Each structure stands twice: as C-alpha cells, then as structure tokens.
VEXVEX-248894 format. One line per field, with one value per residue (C-alpha): residue number from 1; residue in three letters; x negated, y negated, z negated. Coordinates in nm, 3 decimals. Last residue first. Example, Ala and Ser with C-alpha at 12.3 -4.5 7.8 and 13.67 -1.06 7.14 Angstrom:
resi = 2 / 1 $
resn = Ser / Ala $
X = -1.367 / -1.230 $
Y = 0.106 / 0.450 $
Z = -0.714 / -0.780 $
END
This chain:
resi = 304 / 303 / 302 / 301 / 300 / 299 / 298 / 297 / 296 / 295 / 294 / 293 / 292 / 291 / 290 / 289 / 288 / 287 / 286 / 285 / 284 / 283 / 282 / 281 / 280 / 279 / 278 / 277 / 276 / 275 / 274 / 273 / 272 / 271 / 270 / 269 / 268 / 267 / 266 / 265 / 264 / 263 / 262 / 261 / 260 / 259 / 258 / 257 / 256 / 255 / 254 / 253 / 252 / 251 / 250 / 249 / 248 / 247 / 246 / 245 / 244 / 243 / 242 / 241 / 240 / 239 / 238 / 237 / 236 / 235 / 234 / 233 / 232 / 231 / 230 / 229 / 228 / 227 / 226 / 225 / 224 / 223 / 222 / 221 / 220 / 219 / 218 / 217 / 216 / 215 / 214 / 213 / 212 / 211 / 210 / 209 / 208 / 207 / 206 / 205 / 204 / 203 / 202 / 201 / 200 / 199 / 198 / 197 / 196 / 195 / 194 / 193 / 192 / 191 / 190 / 189 / 188 / 187 / 186 / 185 / 184 / 183 / 182 / 181 / 180 / 179 / 178 / 177 / 176 / 175 / 174 / 173 / 172 / 171 / 170 / 169 / 168 / 167 / 166 / 165 / 164 / 163 / 162 / 161 / 160 / 159 / 158 / 157 / 156 / 155 / 154 / 153 / 152 / 151 / 150 / 149 / 148 / 147 / 146 / 145 / 144 / 143 / 142 / 141 / 140 / 139 / 138 / 137 / 136 / 135 / 134 / 133 / 132 / 131 / 130 / 129 / 128 / 127 / 126 / 125 / 124 / 123 / 122 / 121 / 120 / 119 / 118 / 117 / 116 / 115 / 114 / 113 / 112 / 111 / 110 / 109 / 108 / 107 / 106 / 105 / 104 / 103 / 102 / 101 / 100 / 99 / 98 / 97 / 96 / 95 / 94 / 93 / 92 / 91 / 90 / 89 / 88 / 87 / 86 / 85 / 84 / 83 / 82 / 81 / 80 / 79 / 78 / 77 / 76 / 75 / 74 / 73 / 72 / 71 / 70 / 69 / 68 / 67 / 66 / 65 / 64 / 63 / 62 / 61 / 60 / 59 / 58 / 57 / 56 / 55 / 54 / 53 / 52 / 51 / 50 / 49 / 48 / 47 / 46 / 45 / 44 / 43 / 42 / 41 / 40 / 39 / 38 / 37 / 36 / 35 / 34 / 33 / 32 / 31 / 30 / 29 / 28 / 27 / 26 / 25 / 24 / 23 / 22 / 21 / 20 / 19 / 18 / 17 / 16 / 15 / 14 / 13 / 12 / 11 / 10 / 9 / 8 / 7 / 6 / 5 / 4 / 3 / 2 / 1 $
resn = Pro / Thr / Phe / Pro / Leu / Leu / Pro / Asn / Cys / Pro / Lys / Asp / Asp / Met / Ser / Met / Val / Ala / Met / Ala / Ala / Pro / Ala / Pro / Ala / Glu / Arg / Thr / Ser / Ala / Glu / Gly / Phe / Ser / Arg / Gly / Tyr / Ser / Val / Thr / Ala / Phe / Gly / Leu / Pro / Leu / Val / Trp / Phe / Ala / Leu / Arg / Ala / Leu / Ala / His / Lys / Glu / Leu / Leu / Ser / Arg / Ala / Leu / Gly / Ile / Ala / Val / Thr / Ala / Gly / Leu / Phe / Ala / Thr / Val / Leu / Gly / Phe / Gly / Ile / Ala / Pro / Ala / Gly / Ile / Glu / Thr / Val / Glu / Pro / Arg / Ala / Gly / Leu / Gly / Ala / Val / Phe / Ser / Val / Leu / Leu / Thr / Ile / Gly / Thr / Leu / Ala / Phe / Ala / Leu / Asp / Leu / Ala / Arg / Asp / Ala / Lys / Thr / Gly / Met / Trp / Met / Ala / Ile / Val / Leu / Ala / Ala / Gly / Val / Asp / Ser / Gly / Gly / Pro / Leu / Ala / Gly / Thr / Gly / His / Val / Leu / Gly / Leu / Leu / Ala / Ala / Leu / Ser / Leu / Ser / Pro / Ala / Glu / Val / Arg / Gly / Ala / Pro / Ala / Leu / Ser / Met / Thr / Ala / Val / Ile / Leu / Gly / Thr / Trp / Val / Leu / Gly / Phe / Gly / Val / Ala / Ile / Pro / Ala / Gly / Thr / Trp / Leu / Glu / Leu / Phe / Pro / Ala / Ala / Leu / Ala / Arg / Ser / Leu / Leu / Ser / Ala / Ala / Ala / Ala / Val / Val / Leu / Val / Ala / Ala / Asp / His / Ala / Gly / Lys / Ser / Ser / Arg / Leu / Leu / Ser / Pro / Arg / Ala / Val / Ala / Arg / Leu / Gly / Glu / Ser / Val / Ala / Ala / Val / Leu / His / Arg / Arg / Ala / Gly / Val / Leu / Leu / Ala / Ser / Ala / Thr / Ala / Val / His / Leu / Ile / Ser / Glu / Leu / Ala / Ala / Ala / Ser / Arg / Gly / Pro / Asp / Leu / Trp / Leu / Arg / Val / Val / Ala / Asp / His / Gly / Ser / Arg / Ser / Ile / Pro / Leu / Ala / Glu / Ala / Leu / Gly / Gln / Ile / Gly / Ala / Leu / Leu / Val / Val / Glu / Ala / Leu / Pro / Leu / Val / Arg / Gly / Thr / Met $
X = -3.816 / -3.584 / -3.290 / -3.082 / -2.733 / -2.423 / -2.521 / -2.497 / -2.720 / -2.686 / -3.014 / -3.207 / -3.543 / -3.521 / -3.183 / -2.862 / -2.544 / -2.240 / -1.960 / -1.605 / -1.391 / -1.108 / -0.769 / -0.590 / -0.296 / 0.025 / 0.185 / 0.093 / 0.214 / 0.545 / 0.584 / 0.513 / 0.754 / 1.026 / 0.970 / 0.970 / 1.280 / 1.465 / 1.362 / 1.481 / 1.815 / 1.862 / 1.793 / 2.024 / 2.297 / 2.251 / 2.232 / 2.555 / 2.789 / 2.603 / 2.744 / 3.067 / 2.932 / 3.012 / 3.383 / 3.511 / 3.712 / 3.535 / 3.203 / 3.275 / 3.343 / 3.035 / 2.814 / 2.959 / 2.888 / 2.532 / 2.489 / 2.592 / 2.340 / 2.068 / 2.127 / 2.132 / 1.801 / 1.642 / 1.761 / 1.631 / 1.292 / 1.265 / 1.351 / 1.078 / 0.829 / 0.903 / 0.850 / 0.524 / 0.353 / 0.337 / -0.034 / -0.130 / 0.037 / -0.190 / -0.455 / -0.237 / -0.397 / -0.371 / -0.057 / 0.030 / 0.031 / 0.263 / 0.509 / 0.496 / 0.562 / 0.858 / 0.987 / 0.960 / 1.166 / 1.432 / 1.469 / 1.528 / 1.777 / 1.974 / 1.983 / 2.094 / 2.366 / 2.487 / 2.482 / 2.681 / 2.947 / 2.963 / 2.973 / 2.670 / 2.717 / 2.364 / 2.497 / 2.586 / 2.234 / 2.086 / 2.299 / 2.231 / 1.856 / 1.801 / 2.031 / 1.883 / 1.529 / 1.616 / 1.393 / 1.319 / 0.944 / 0.905 / 0.906 / 1.261 / 1.110 / 1.008 / 1.373 / 1.369 / 1.068 / 1.229 / 1.553 / 1.353 / 1.172 / 1.505 / 1.649 / 1.511 / 1.605 / 1.966 / 2.136 / 2.348 / 2.707 / 2.836 / 3.151 / 3.098 / 3.328 / 3.131 / 2.930 / 3.080 / 3.141 / 2.781 / 2.665 / 2.687 / 2.423 / 2.176 / 2.250 / 2.202 / 1.876 / 1.746 / 1.840 / 1.670 / 1.355 / 1.361 / 1.376 / 1.103 / 0.870 / 0.952 / 0.914 / 0.577 / 0.601 / 0.450 / 0.318 / -0.051 / 0.017 / 0.244 / -0.050 / -0.258 / 0.056 / 0.172 / -0.009 / 0.085 / 0.446 / 0.474 / 0.333 / 0.567 / 0.873 / 0.773 / 0.705 / 1.031 / 1.227 / 1.071 / 1.120 / 1.471 / 1.584 / 1.440 / 1.624 / 1.951 / 1.911 / 1.849 / 2.163 / 2.372 / 2.265 / 2.281 / 2.020 / 1.759 / 1.845 / 1.649 / 1.332 / 1.367 / 1.081 / 1.059 / 1.433 / 1.499 / 1.324 / 1.532 / 1.851 / 1.779 / 1.656 / 1.934 / 2.203 / 2.080 / 2.049 / 2.406 / 2.593 / 2.275 / 2.264 / 2.330 / 2.083 / 1.822 / 1.901 / 1.886 / 1.553 / 1.408 / 1.523 / 1.352 / 1.031 / 1.005 / 1.013 / 0.640 / 0.552 / 0.775 / 0.617 / 0.269 / 0.392 / 0.557 / 0.236 / 0.061 / 0.236 / 0.587 / 0.653 / 1.015 / 1.190 / 0.985 / 0.955 / 1.334 / 1.338 / 1.058 / 1.233 / 1.554 / 1.382 / 1.182 / 1.495 / 1.684 / 2.066 / 2.165 / 2.259 / 2.049 / 1.729 / 1.900 / 2.075 / 1.774 / 1.531 / 1.770 / 1.807 / 1.433 / 1.350 / 1.606 / 1.500 / 1.134 / 1.224 / 1.408 / 1.119 / 0.875 / 0.610 / 0.251 / 0.076 / -0.144 / -0.115 / 0.000 $
Y = 3.031 / 3.184 / 2.977 / 3.130 / 3.232 / 3.024 / 2.770 / 3.038 / 2.937 / 2.768 / 2.743 / 2.415 / 2.569 / 2.405 / 2.560 / 2.396 / 2.376 / 2.353 / 2.121 / 2.189 / 1.876 / 1.902 / 1.926 / 1.596 / 1.536 / 1.483 / 1.816 / 1.788 / 1.430 / 1.531 / 1.815 / 1.581 / 1.317 / 1.577 / 1.714 / 1.369 / 1.265 / 1.578 / 1.517 / 1.157 / 1.266 / 1.520 / 1.255 / 0.999 / 1.262 / 1.335 / 0.975 / 0.848 / 1.130 / 1.136 / 0.789 / 0.973 / 1.047 / 0.688 / 0.751 / 0.801 / 0.478 / 0.314 / 0.439 / 0.290 / -0.051 / -0.035 / 0.062 / -0.217 / -0.476 / -0.350 / -0.349 / -0.714 / -0.804 / -0.599 / -0.781 / -1.118 / -1.050 / -0.912 / -1.213 / -1.464 / -1.294 / -1.263 / -1.628 / -1.729 / -1.487 / -1.630 / -1.986 / -1.890 / -1.725 / -1.364 / -1.355 / -1.456 / -1.141 / -0.923 / -0.935 / -0.699 / -0.592 / -0.932 / -0.838 / -0.472 / -0.369 / -0.659 / -0.559 / -0.191 / -0.278 / -0.491 / -0.204 / 0.037 / -0.193 / -0.258 / 0.114 / 0.186 / -0.100 / -0.003 / 0.367 / 0.284 / 0.054 / 0.334 / 0.589 / 0.351 / 0.316 / 0.693 / 0.794 / 1.004 / 1.380 / 1.484 / 1.552 / 1.183 / 1.085 / 1.322 / 1.167 / 0.805 / 0.847 / 1.022 / 0.789 / 0.471 / 0.579 / 0.713 / 0.951 / 0.949 / 0.977 / 1.072 / 0.780 / 0.869 / 1.178 / 0.950 / 0.918 / 1.293 / 1.252 / 0.958 / 1.144 / 1.440 / 1.206 / 1.064 / 1.409 / 1.436 / 1.072 / 1.162 / 1.045 / 0.729 / 0.627 / 0.982 / 1.146 / 1.159 / 1.378 / 1.665 / 1.618 / 1.775 / 1.447 / 1.346 / 1.661 / 1.473 / 1.224 / 1.508 / 1.656 / 1.318 / 1.261 / 1.600 / 1.522 / 1.184 / 1.350 / 1.598 / 1.306 / 1.109 / 1.409 / 1.468 / 1.099 / 1.053 / 0.707 / 0.813 / 1.168 / 1.142 / 0.854 / 1.086 / 1.302 / 1.020 / 0.867 / 1.183 / 1.114 / 0.746 / 0.823 / 1.081 / 0.834 / 0.557 / 0.781 / 0.916 / 0.567 / 0.435 / 0.722 / 0.672 / 0.294 / 0.312 / 0.574 / 0.367 / 0.057 / 0.247 / 0.376 / 0.022 / -0.098 / 0.187 / 0.102 / 0.353 / 0.613 / 0.391 / 0.127 / 0.330 / 0.212 / -0.131 / -0.362 / -0.229 / -0.163 / -0.538 / -0.567 / -0.278 / -0.443 / -0.754 / -0.566 / -0.307 / -0.569 / -0.768 / -0.453 / -0.338 / -0.608 / -0.720 / -0.421 / -0.626 / -0.890 / -0.617 / -0.485 / -0.830 / -0.907 / -0.575 / -0.642 / -0.980 / -0.863 / -0.565 / -0.805 / -0.867 / -0.498 / -0.467 / -0.771 / -0.619 / -0.292 / -0.482 / -0.677 / -0.349 / -0.314 / -0.427 / -0.131 / -0.243 / 0.085 / 0.330 / 0.060 / 0.058 / 0.433 / 0.405 / 0.123 / 0.325 / 0.624 / 0.420 / 0.240 / 0.562 / 0.587 / 0.561 / 0.192 / -0.070 / -0.009 / 0.045 / -0.292 / -0.494 / -0.321 / -0.355 / -0.726 / -0.777 / -0.589 / -0.789 / -1.122 / -1.052 / -0.935 / -1.260 / -1.465 / -1.308 / -1.081 / -1.164 / -0.876 / -0.631 / -0.348 / 0.000 $
Z = 0.943 / 0.682 / 0.555 / 0.277 / 0.384 / 0.319 / 0.586 / 0.857 / 1.149 / 1.483 / 1.675 / 1.703 / 1.596 / 1.250 / 1.195 / 1.295 / 1.088 / 1.309 / 1.207 / 1.309 / 1.283 / 1.036 / 1.210 / 1.234 / 0.996 / 1.194 / 1.106 / 0.738 / 0.718 / 0.875 / 0.624 / 0.333 / 0.460 / 0.507 / 0.156 / 0.000 / 0.191 / 0.080 / -0.281 / -0.253 / -0.105 / -0.385 / -0.646 / -0.488 / -0.467 / -0.841 / -0.961 / -0.807 / -0.910 / -1.242 / -1.304 / -1.379 / -1.727 / -1.825 / -1.770 / -2.124 / -2.077 / -2.372 / -2.233 / -1.891 / -2.043 / -2.266 / -1.971 / -1.757 / -2.026 / -2.062 / -1.683 / -1.660 / -1.930 / -1.759 / -1.431 / -1.605 / -1.779 / -1.461 / -1.259 / -1.513 / -1.533 / -1.155 / -1.095 / -1.339 / -1.184 / -0.840 / -0.966 / -1.146 / -0.849 / -0.732 / -0.650 / -1.005 / -1.136 / -0.921 / -1.197 / -1.403 / -1.732 / -1.899 / -2.088 / -2.030 / -2.395 / -2.482 / -2.210 / -2.302 / -2.668 / -2.563 / -2.349 / -2.642 / -2.865 / -2.602 / -2.535 / -2.903 / -2.934 / -2.623 / -2.715 / -3.070 / -2.937 / -2.709 / -2.992 / -3.210 / -2.942 / -2.892 / -3.258 / -3.348 / -3.361 / -3.266 / -2.915 / -2.894 / -2.999 / -2.740 / -2.464 / -2.555 / -2.605 / -2.271 / -2.078 / -2.223 / -2.143 / -1.799 / -1.606 / -1.233 / -1.291 / -1.658 / -1.902 / -2.007 / -2.167 / -2.454 / -2.556 / -2.618 / -2.846 / -3.024 / -3.093 / -3.219 / -3.461 / -3.578 / -3.650 / -4.005 / -4.063 / -3.997 / -3.681 / -3.695 / -3.771 / -3.806 / -3.669 / -3.294 / -3.086 / -2.940 / -2.620 / -2.307 / -2.121 / -2.188 / -2.013 / -1.680 / -1.798 / -1.850 / -1.508 / -1.343 / -1.528 / -1.413 / -1.053 / -1.085 / -1.216 / -0.928 / -0.687 / -0.862 / -0.847 / -0.480 / -0.391 / -0.566 / -0.727 / -1.057 / -1.023 / -1.115 / -1.354 / -1.553 / -1.658 / -1.807 / -1.968 / -2.151 / -2.478 / -2.481 / -2.393 / -2.672 / -2.924 / -2.810 / -2.843 / -3.184 / -3.319 / -3.175 / -3.331 / -3.675 / -3.672 / -3.527 / -3.778 / -4.066 / -3.946 / -3.913 / -4.269 / -4.393 / -4.215 / -4.352 / -4.708 / -4.995 / -4.907 / -4.738 / -4.999 / -5.255 / -5.083 / -5.250 / -5.145 / -4.790 / -4.807 / -4.801 / -4.466 / -4.336 / -4.456 / -4.251 / -3.945 / -3.947 / -4.002 / -3.703 / -3.491 / -3.548 / -3.363 / -3.183 / -2.951 / -2.636 / -2.752 / -2.791 / -2.444 / -2.284 / -2.452 / -2.338 / -1.982 / -1.981 / -2.152 / -1.919 / -1.624 / -1.659 / -1.624 / -1.317 / -1.152 / -1.188 / -1.039 / -0.752 / -0.683 / -0.607 / -0.273 / -0.179 / 0.053 / 0.108 / 0.186 / -0.020 / -0.285 / -0.326 / -0.389 / -0.645 / -0.830 / -0.835 / -0.990 / -1.240 / -1.358 / -1.412 / -1.392 / -1.759 / -1.723 / -1.902 / -1.706 / -1.368 / -1.376 / -1.490 / -1.254 / -0.961 / -1.023 / -1.061 / -0.741 / -0.544 / -0.694 / -0.619 / -0.268 / -0.197 / -0.336 / -0.092 / -0.248 / -0.156 / 0.017 / -0.175 / 0.072 / 0.000 $
END
C-alpha cells in the first residue's frame, strides 16, 4: 500500500464507519478491512484509526454514563472502604470493570505479536466476521438476565472474552455483551458494561499509540478534526440504535448483516489468493557452474 494523503471525503467515510462499527456488535476491524480493500488508503488509515479511538471511546463512555458515574464515585470510596464492594452496587460495578479491563488488556498485549501477522488478511477477517455473526446470533438464546453485573469471580472471564474482540473481524462490544448476557446479566446492564469496558480499552490503546504513528502529520489537522467529530457522532448514533434494537429483542438480527459480509470476505480472500498464485511468475532456473564451465549439482561437494 502506498502512503498517499487521504482526501477529506475518505477521512470522513473511514471515521463514520469506525464509529458505527465500534459501538454496534458488527466488528470495527472487519468493516475497516473491507473498506480498505476498496479504497486502498495506505498506512495513513492505520494512523487515523488509532487517533479516532479517543472519539469512539468518549462516545461509548458517555453512552454508559448512567451506570459509569455511580461506578466511578462508589469505586473511589471503596478504595478507602473495601467493605463497599459487598454492599454497594456501584463499587461492585467498578471492581468488575477494573478486573475485566485488566484481563482484556493483558490478553491483547500477549496476543498482539501473533495478531499482527493476520491483521487485514481478507480470509482471516472473513472468518472473524463469521465467528462474530454466530456469537451475535446466540444473543437471542441467552437466558433472561436477573443480576445487575457479573460476579467478581467471572469478571476475569468477561475480560478474556472481551479481549477476543481484538481478533481480525472480532467485535469488542459484541463479545462483552454476549458473554455478559450468558452470565445472567440484565440486557441493558450488559450493554452498558460492554460500552464501558470497550471505552476503557480504546482509551488505553489511544494513549499507547501516541507518537507511534509518523503518518499522522500527513493527514492534516482539519481532516483529523472532521474525523474525530464524525467518529463521535457515528458511535453516538450506533449506541442509540443498539439500545433501540435491544429493547425490541432484535439486536441479534445484526447477524444477518455480519454473516454474509464474512462469507463474502472469505470468498474474496480465496479468489484473490488463487489469482495471485496463477499470476505469480515461475522461479527462474539457475544452473550452478563448476570451474570448468560445466553444470554441477550444488548439493554435492565440488571436486576439481
């Protein structure tokens, strides 16, 4: 890919898709990869994506503010009074978020060297989208929620499953939402928990990526500003849509979008790989000559 300068229209398009696909359980990485196959934006797109994390994270944290504010305030109180972890719902929520976020970030850090080998590969992204679609589809089978938040003993498992959202074609919100619902968490609380947990990990990713993208200067401040606003608005719209679909017990229907997209991406990856194999030139035959200009076997020792 080339390092061309991104036009403003492409910046807005990439930002809007990133915001929408981050907040909905449809895979931000999967949609970004599909768009890049069409636009070929180059390395600047990766730099833009890392910057836009702060916008989508802000939107997600604002979207989860109903329970996040209480969790933060009660969590700070629980630092001085640990007994609040048993008596205060807000303090318990804060502890669950801390444990889950730590587990998610640790799993991502350990898996990062391996994931870099597959990031952007159409076949890997396609299979990841198919997996995400299947996971989202199981949402309709989850038992009715009866608890406000998972127990502390399950918080680490929640974080590890959330960490699988870093896989190509994975969804952070989708992974956390589905596993929280299967843990018996009420649907609206599970959605807020997924938003808050994803927002925290995105903020950490943004801070960790500061200064590591020299291509940022190629994008330009105006384009970055438009991108941040677009990503925030896109995520905000997606949050409202997710809540509406959840109330109507229709959020699992997003699988009908993710699954075909995944299969199409796998098909494209296979076709592209086969075409590349057919078009690749055959390696040139190279004869190894002996000192008397006669061909010899390079695997055998030379004897004059």
